[in-house]
Steps between C-alpha positions, in 0.01 A plus 500: 500500500615851419430826681292763318347839572172620349456876493140612453393861448128534577270786400446767766145560373351189663378436855713330767302174491530478120875559525530226764307267268748568217796413723322189634441392141872544424591291806250232396658485152845447650371217720299350214818452296689338785661809647556568870464861612782605734429872547255773394625856517240776464653839420167680485410789273793647307541753223564340161810600303272584206127507439346159429138473384447864612613417857783671684491275811459128565545237772816287495525139621799266498431128543800271551445132427672171423385313190602271216652673192181451296275684749594867426386480136165353605453760775593792270257387230213521752610818681525671159121485451396587857289811548653783705859373458674774306855357509661172610839333486643167614875481557715211613692575818859396544550217749 
């Protein structure tokens, strides 16, 4: 198993419970593809470097997890089409 980090940038225009549901859905995807979540880091609302979908601010989340090498592609393909996720990125962490 390799160590990965999923960065999710969530729209600031939605309610707190909707935002929590988006993050829960991301966690469920990781677990569905055999991943084990090790840490979730919530940075809160931050200013974006540039305007995205007419938004200047968004909520940042960093989810560290262990998974097989095939899992990140599967997770990304599903996060890509999620509502209220304006940016995402999975990177492999050095051991």
